[in-house]
C-alpha positions as CSV (number, residue, x, y, z in Angstrom):
1,M,80.8,172.1,67.9
2,S,83.8,171.0,65.9
3,P,83.1,168.8,62.8
4,P,83.8,165.1,63.0
5,R,87.4,164.3,62.3
6,I,88.2,161.5,59.8
7,L,91.6,159.9,59.3
8,I,92.0,158.5,55.8
9,V,95.0,156.1,55.4
10,D,95.9,154.9,51.9
11,D,99.1,154.6,49.9
12,D,97.2,155.7,46.8
13,A,97.7,159.5,46.8
14,D,94.9,160.1,44.3
15,M,92.4,158.1,46.5
16,V,93.4,160.1,49.5
17,S,92.9,163.4,47.7
18,L,89.5,162.4,46.3
19,V,88.2,161.2,49.6
20,R,89.5,164.3,51.4
21,E,87.8,166.6,49.0
22,E,84.5,164.7,48.9
23,L,84.1,164.1,52.6
24,G,85.0,167.7,53.2
25,H,81.9,168.7,51.2
26,H,79.9,166.5,53.7
27,G,81.1,168.6,56.6
28,F,83.8,166.3,57.8
29,E,87.4,167.4,58.7
30,V,89.7,165.0,56.9
31,L,93.2,164.2,58.0
32,P,95.2,162.6,55.1
33,A,97.8,159.9,55.6
34,R,99.5,158.5,52.5
35,S,101.1,155.5,54.2
36,G,100.5,153.2,57.1
37,T,103.4,154.7,59.0
38,E,102.0,158.2,58.5
39,G,98.6,157.0,59.7
40,L,100.1,155.6,62.9
41,Q,101.8,158.9,63.6
42,V,98.5,160.8,63.2
43,L,96.8,158.4,65.6
44,R,99.4,159.1,68.2
45,D,99.3,162.9,67.7
46,Q,95.6,163.8,67.1
47,P,92.2,162.6,68.3
48,V,90.0,161.3,65.5
49,D,86.4,160.0,65.4
50,V,86.7,157.6,62.4
51,V,89.6,155.9,60.6
52,V,89.2,154.9,57.0
53,T,92.0,152.7,56.0
54,D,93.0,150.5,53.0
55,L,93.4,146.9,53.9
56,R,96.5,146.4,51.7
57,M,99.4,148.8,51.8
58,Q,103.1,148.5,51.2
59,D,104.3,149.2,54.7
60,N,101.8,148.8,57.5
61,D,98.6,147.1,56.4
62,G,95.1,148.0,57.5
63,M,95.0,145.3,60.2
64,E,98.0,147.0,61.9
65,I,96.1,150.3,61.7
66,L,93.0,148.6,63.2
67,R,95.1,147.2,66.1
68,A,96.8,150.5,66.7
69,T,93.5,152.4,66.7
70,S,92.1,149.9,69.3
71,D,95.1,150.5,71.5
72,I,95.6,154.3,71.1
73,Q,92.0,155.6,70.5
74,P,89.6,152.8,71.4
75,E,86.5,155.0,70.9
76,A,87.4,155.7,67.2
77,K,85.6,153.5,64.6
78,V,87.5,151.9,61.8
79,I,86.1,151.4,58.2
80,M,88.2,149.1,56.1
81,I,88.6,149.6,52.4
82,T,89.3,146.4,50.4
83,A,89.9,145.5,46.8
84,F,87.5,143.3,44.9
85,G,88.1,139.6,45.8
86,S,89.4,140.3,49.3
87,I,86.0,140.0,51.0
88,A,87.3,137.2,53.3
89,S,90.0,139.5,54.6
90,A,87.5,142.2,55.2
91,I,85.2,139.9,57.1
92,G,88.3,139.0,59.2
93,A,88.8,142.6,59.9
94,M,85.2,143.0,61.1
95,R,85.7,140.1,63.5
96,A,88.8,141.8,64.7
97,G,86.8,145.0,65.6
98,A,86.4,147.0,62.4
99,F,83.1,148.9,62.3
100,D,82.4,148.4,58.6
101,Y,84.1,147.7,55.2
102,L,83.7,148.8,51.6
103,S,84.9,147.1,48.5
104,K,86.6,149.0,45.7
105,P,85.3,150.5,43.5
106,F,82.7,152.3,45.7
107,E,80.6,155.5,45.4
108,I,81.7,158.3,47.7
109,E,78.2,158.5,49.0
110,E,78.6,154.9,50.3
111,L,81.7,156.0,52.2
112,A,79.9,159.1,53.6
113,L,77.0,157.0,54.7
114,A,79.3,154.5,56.4
115,V,81.1,157.4,58.2
116,Q,77.8,158.9,59.4
117,K,76.7,155.5,60.7
118,A,80.0,155.2,62.6
119,M,79.5,158.7,64.1
120,E,75.9,157.8,65.1
121,D,77.1,154.6,66.8
122,T,79.7,156.6,68.7
123,R,77.1,159.2,69.7
124,L,74.7,156.5,71.1
125,R,77.4,154.8,73.0
126,R,78.5,158.1,74.6
127,E,74.9,158.9,75.4
128,N,74.5,155.5,77.1
129,V,77.7,156.0,79.1
130,L,76.5,159.4,80.2
131,L,73.1,158.0,81.2
132,R,74.7,155.2,83.2
133,G,76.9,157.7,84.9
134,E,73.8,159.9,85.7
135,V,71.9,156.9,87.1
136,E,74.9,155.8,89.1
137,R,75.4,159.3,90.4
138,R,71.8,159.6,91.5
139,Y,71.4,156.0,92.7
140,Q,73.9,153.4,93.7
141,F,71.6,150.7,94.9
142,G,71.4,148.0,92.2
143,N,68.0,147.7,90.5
144,L,66.3,150.8,92.0
145,I,66.2,153.5,89.2
146,G,65.1,157.1,89.6
147,A,66.1,160.7,89.0
148,S,62.9,162.4,90.2
149,R,62.8,164.6,93.3
150,V,60.6,162.2,95.3
151,M,63.0,159.3,94.5
152,G,65.9,161.5,95.4
153,V,64.4,161.8,98.9
154,V,64.0,158.0,99.1
155,F,67.7,157.4,98.0
156,D,68.9,159.9,100.6
157,L,66.9,158.1,103.3
158,I,68.3,154.7,102.2
159,R,71.9,156.1,102.5
160,R,71.2,157.4,106.0
161,V,69.3,154.4,107.3
162,A,71.8,151.9,105.8
163,G,74.5,153.4,108.0
164,S,72.6,152.5,111.2
165,D,71.0,149.3,112.5
166,I,67.5,150.5,113.3
167,N,64.3,148.7,112.2
168,V,62.6,150.1,109.2
169,L,58.9,150.2,108.0
170,I,58.3,150.7,104.2
171,T,54.9,151.6,102.9
172,G,53.6,152.1,99.4
173,E,51.4,150.6,96.8
174,S,52.3,147.1,95.6
175,G,54.6,147.2,92.6
176,T,56.5,150.3,93.8
177,G,59.6,148.4,94.8
178,K,59.5,148.0,98.6
179,E,61.6,144.8,98.6
180,L,64.2,146.5,96.3
181,V,64.5,149.3,98.9
182,A,64.8,146.7,101.7
183,K,67.6,145.0,99.8
184,A,69.3,148.3,99.1
185,I,69.4,149.1,102.8
186,H,70.7,145.6,103.6
187,Y,73.4,145.4,101.0
188,N,74.7,148.9,101.9
189,S,74.8,148.2,105.6
190,E,77.3,146.5,107.9
191,R,75.2,143.3,107.7
192,R,75.6,142.9,103.9
193,R,77.9,139.9,104.3
194,A,75.2,138.0,106.1
195,R,71.8,136.8,104.6
196,F,68.9,138.9,103.5
197,V,65.9,136.6,104.4
198,P,62.5,137.6,102.9
199,I,59.1,136.2,103.8
200,N,55.7,137.2,102.5
201,C,53.3,137.2,105.4
202,A,50.3,137.0,103.1
203,G,51.7,134.4,100.7
204,I,51.9,131.6,103.3
205,P,48.9,130.0,105.0
206,E,48.3,131.1,108.5
207,T,48.8,127.6,109.8
208,L,52.3,127.4,108.3
209,L,53.5,131.0,108.9
210,E,54.4,130.4,112.5
211,S,56.6,127.4,111.8
212,E,58.2,129.2,108.9
213,L,59.2,132.1,111.1
214,F,60.1,130.4,114.4
215,G,61.1,126.9,113.2
216,Y,60.4,123.7,115.1
217,V,61.9,120.7,116.7
218,R,61.3,117.0,115.8
219,G,57.9,115.9,117.1
220,A,56.6,119.4,117.6
221,F,53.5,118.5,115.6
222,T,52.2,115.8,113.3
223,G,54.6,115.5,110.3
224,A,57.6,117.2,112.1
225,T,59.9,114.2,111.5
226,T,63.0,116.5,111.7
227,S,64.0,119.7,113.3
228,R,64.2,122.9,111.2
229,K,65.4,126.4,111.8
230,G,62.9,129.2,111.3
231,L,63.6,132.2,109.0
232,I,64.2,134.4,112.0
233,E,67.1,132.2,113.0
234,E,68.3,132.0,109.4
235,A,68.5,135.8,109.4
236,H,71.1,135.8,112.3
237,G,73.7,138.4,111.6
238,G,71.7,139.7,108.7
239,T,68.3,141.2,107.8
240,L,64.8,139.7,108.0
241,F,62.4,141.3,105.5
242,L,58.7,140.9,106.5
243,D,56.7,141.7,103.4
244,E,53.0,142.5,103.9
245,I,53.5,142.7,107.7
246,A,49.9,144.0,108.1
247,E,48.6,140.5,107.1
248,M,50.3,138.8,110.0
249,P,47.7,137.3,112.4
250,M,47.5,139.0,115.8
251,L,48.8,136.0,117.7
252,L,52.0,135.9,115.7
253,Q,52.3,139.7,116.0
254,A,52.6,139.2,119.8
255,K,55.2,136.4,119.4
256,L,57.2,138.6,116.9
257,L,57.1,141.5,119.3
258,R,58.5,139.3,122.1
259,V,61.4,138.2,119.8
260,L,62.2,141.8,118.9
261,E,62.3,142.7,122.5
262,D,64.2,139.8,123.9
263,K,66.4,139.0,120.8
264,E,65.7,135.4,121.4
265,V,63.7,132.9,119.3
266,R,62.2,129.6,120.6
267,P,61.3,127.0,118.0
268,L,57.9,125.3,118.2
269,G,58.0,122.4,120.6
270,S,61.2,123.5,122.3
271,N,61.7,124.9,125.8
272,R,65.0,126.4,124.9
273,G,65.6,129.6,123.0
274,A,68.4,130.8,120.8
275,V,69.9,134.2,121.0
276,I,69.8,136.0,117.7
277,D,71.2,139.2,116.2
278,F,69.2,140.5,113.3
279,R,67.7,143.6,111.8
280,V,64.0,143.8,110.8
281,I,62.7,145.6,107.7
282,A,58.9,145.4,107.3
283,A,56.7,146.5,104.4
284,S,53.0,147.0,103.8
285,N,50.8,148.3,101.0
286,R,48.3,149.3,103.7
287,D,48.5,152.2,106.0
288,P,49.8,150.7,109.3
289,R,48.5,153.5,111.4
290,A,45.0,153.0,110.0
291,Q,45.4,149.2,110.7
292,V,46.3,150.1,114.3
293,T,43.2,152.3,114.7
294,A,41.0,149.6,113.2
295,G,42.4,147.1,115.8
296,A,44.0,144.9,113.1
297,F,47.6,145.6,114.0
298,R,49.3,145.8,117.4
299,E,50.3,149.4,118.3
300,D,53.3,148.2,120.3
301,L,54.6,146.2,117.3
302,F,54.0,149.2,115.0
303,F,56.1,151.4,117.2
304,R,58.8,148.7,117.4
305,L,59.0,148.5,113.6
306,N,58.5,152.1,112.7
307,V,61.8,153.5,114.0
308,A,62.5,154.7,110.5
309,S,59.8,154.9,107.8
310,F,59.7,155.2,104.0
311,H,56.7,155.8,101.8
312,L,57.4,154.9,98.1
313,P,55.6,157.0,95.5
314,P,53.5,155.2,92.8
315,L,54.9,155.3,89.3
316,R,52.2,157.8,88.2
317,K,53.8,160.4,90.5
318,R,57.3,159.7,89.2
319,G,56.8,160.9,85.6
320,E,60.4,161.9,84.9
321,D,61.6,158.4,86.0
322,L,59.6,156.5,83.4
323,R,62.1,157.0,80.6
324,L,65.0,155.8,82.8
325,L,63.0,152.7,83.8
326,V,62.0,152.0,80.2
327,R,65.7,152.2,79.1
328,H,66.7,150.0,82.0
329,F,64.1,147.3,81.3
330,I,64.9,147.3,77.6
331,G,68.5,146.6,78.3
332,K,67.7,144.0,81.0
333,H,65.2,142.0,78.9
334,A,67.1,142.4,75.6
335,T,70.0,140.8,77.3
336,A,68.0,138.1,78.9
337,Q,66.2,137.2,75.7
338,G,69.2,137.5,73.4
339,R,67.3,140.1,71.3
340,P,69.0,143.1,69.5
341,V,66.6,145.7,70.9
342,T,68.3,148.9,71.9
343,G,65.6,151.6,72.0
344,I,62.0,152.8,71.7
345,S,60.3,155.1,69.3
346,R,58.8,158.4,70.3
347,E,55.3,157.2,69.5
348,A,55.7,154.1,71.6
349,L,57.2,156.1,74.5
350,A,54.2,158.5,74.3
351,L,51.8,155.6,74.8
352,L,53.7,154.5,77.9
353,E,53.7,158.1,79.3
354,A,50.0,158.4,78.8
355,Y,49.1,155.3,80.8
356,P,48.5,155.6,84.6
357,W,50.2,152.3,85.5
358,P,48.0,151.0,88.3
359,G,50.4,148.0,88.5
360,N,53.3,150.4,89.0
361,V,56.8,149.4,88.0
362,R,56.0,145.7,87.8
363,E,53.3,146.4,85.2
364,L,55.7,148.6,83.2
365,E,58.4,145.9,83.3
366,N,55.9,143.3,82.0
367,A,54.9,145.6,79.1
368,I,58.6,146.2,78.2
369,E,59.4,142.5,78.5
370,R,56.6,141.7,76.0
371,A,57.6,144.5,73.7
372,V,61.2,143.3,73.5
373,A,60.0,139.8,72.7
374,F,57.7,141.1,69.9
375,A,59.9,143.8,68.4
376,E,60.8,143.3,64.8
377,S,63.7,145.8,64.8
378,E,66.2,147.4,67.2
379,T,63.6,149.9,68.2
380,I,60.3,149.2,70.0
381,Q,57.3,150.4,68.0
382,P,53.7,151.1,69.2
383,N,52.5,147.7,67.7
384,D,55.1,145.9,69.8
385,L,53.4,147.1,73.0
386,P,50.5,145.3,74.7
387,G,47.1,146.1,73.1
388,F,45.6,147.8,76.1
389,L,48.1,150.7,75.7
390,H,46.7,151.8,72.4
391,E,43.3,150.1,72.0
392,G,41.7,151.9,74.9
393,R,40.5,148.7,76.5
394,G,38.7,149.5,79.7
395,N,39.3,153.2,79.0
396,I,42.5,152.9,81.0
397,V,44.6,154.5,78.3
398,D,42.4,157.6,78.3
399,V,44.2,159.7,80.8
400,G,41.3,162.1,81.3
401,V,39.0,159.2,82.1
402,A,41.6,157.5,84.2
403,R,42.0,160.6,86.4
404,A,38.3,160.6,87.1
405,M,38.3,156.9,88.2
406,T,39.2,155.6,91.6
407,L,42.4,153.6,92.1
408,K,40.3,150.6,93.0
409,D,38.5,150.8,89.6
410,L,41.9,150.9,87.8
411,Q,43.2,148.0,89.8
412,E,40.1,145.9,89.1
413,Q,40.3,146.7,85.4
414,Y,44.0,145.7,85.4
415,I,43.3,142.3,87.1
416,A,40.2,141.7,84.9
417,R,42.3,142.4,81.8
418,I,45.0,140.0,82.8
419,L,42.4,137.3,83.5
420,E,40.9,137.9,80.1
421,E,44.3,137.6,78.4
422,T,45.1,134.4,80.2
423,G,41.7,132.9,79.3
424,G,40.7,132.8,82.9
425,D,43.7,130.7,84.0
426,R,44.1,131.8,87.6
427,D,47.5,130.3,88.1
428,K,49.0,131.9,85.0
429,A,47.3,135.3,85.8
430,A,48.7,135.1,89.4
431,R,52.2,134.6,88.0
432,I,51.8,137.7,85.7
433,L,50.3,139.8,88.5
434,G,52.9,138.7,91.0
435,V,50.4,137.4,93.5
436,H,49.5,134.1,95.1
437,P,46.7,132.2,93.3
438,R,44.8,132.2,96.6
439,T,44.4,136.0,96.3
440,L,42.5,135.6,93.0
441,R,40.3,132.8,94.4
442,R,39.4,135.0,97.4
443,R,38.5,137.7,94.9
444,D,36.2,135.3,93.1
445,Q,34.6,134.2,96.3
446,R,33.8,137.8,97.4
447,M,32.3,138.6,94.0
448,E,30.2,135.5,94.1
449,R,28.9,136.3,97.6
450,A,28.1,139.8,96.4
451,R,26.1,138.4,93.5
452,Q,24.2,136.0,95.8
453,S,23.3,138.7,98.3
454,G,22.1,141.0,95.5
455,G,24.7,143.6,96.4
456,T,27.0,145.5,94.2
457,Q,29.8,143.5,92.7
458,T,32.7,145.6,94.2
459,P,35.5,143.2,94.6
460,F,37.7,145.1,97.0
461,P,35.9,146.3,100.2
462,G,37.9,144.9,103.1
463,D,40.0,143.0,100.7
464,P,43.1,141.3,102.1
465,T,46.0,142.8,100.3
466,V,47.1,141.6,96.9
467,T,50.7,140.8,97.5
468,A,53.9,139.7,95.8
469,R,55.4,136.2,96.0
470,P,58.4,135.8,98.3
471,G,61.4,137.3,96.5
472,D,59.4,139.5,94.2
473,G,60.2,143.2,94.6
474,Q,57.1,144.4,92.8
475,S,53.5,143.4,92.4
476,V,49.9,144.5,91.7
477,P,48.7,147.4,93.8
478,S,46.9,146.7,97.0
479,P,43.2,147.3,96.5
480,T,42.8,148.4,100.1
481,S,45.9,150.6,100.4
482,S,45.0,153.9,102.0
483,N,48.2,155.4,100.8
484,P,48.0,158.1,98.1
């Protein structure tokens, strides 16, 4: 690898010679220029990594060198040298794009350190550009991130399915990004100019779900003072995303099947139907085939939806993706919070890699969001991460123990920990977990019934799925998911 190339521009020949000799001892290749005009010519003729220029020169001043560097070699960093008493001018240069400045007289070690900092900044920027290019090469679907083999298969399926108009069924634990996959399919399809309409079949009371889906006319029921389109009709020309489809009541399953077969929707209280054109993408964190076998899901609807199918792997099976996701979430939340956080220490990253993430990508994002808020420097440290990652609460951080536990045990510990951290506030805990508060209340009721009957307090047998709110792409894993 060739040494970093430094251009020194100063009309003081002695200064140029001294800097050239001293920086050479630090392993830099120094190109001397004894005037602004000569410096401009070097910039046009040879690539450089850092430009060190005096602010005041007889011909072209340092500001002209700064502007020319920005135009000719925009990646090169500029360090401005200024005489004592010209600090205001130096600050002006910084605002104009200079990387750093030094006031005369200065120690050569100060200059060497400034050059090294400039080189490190360039290296990090190039690394980020390469990483973004790698992510874009492997994945071109917005917020889905992954470079692992299993996600490569998912991305390939998305590309293939997006080019057709078939119905799709997505399975996987909650928090794995099923809605993100559905959006990726929609926004890379011919329907991308029309709406993507999501509905969470478990997040809406059964009595309201039918009217939300099919709409109603005025007078259809008590309180229907106006007519309203249903979400199926709102999805005309676009995509209807049915999240947690396995939680849809059997009666509504039959009505949905009729709509899919006839391509016509009839609002409640109306005897006239509307012809619609839409695509259906459904998702579940249960195994739909097992639901069919158990008599909880219609087989004919399953076949209608399962034309193409995806199974999203849990985060614990995507080890090589964790670093990409961490970097992505740091950038996302640092920008959202206006925080100068740019990276994570090796020790903090090791804690993240040791944890099994029962809450999948949503839980990881929550941890990074908190760490960005708590970070006291540009780099996330172990103490910035949630306590459970390094205090061993619930033994979750102990990978050996975690591997011996069932997924249900991990999920229950995760939910219990969030409830503890929120002081038992179910509404706040539900927001963090990405579930409807009713889900936590049902959990409490099951545990109370178990205590009263003298049985074991296992909160999850036959548990209706823990689901995301409408619009959320990730949530807490389903306790009853039979997926691996």
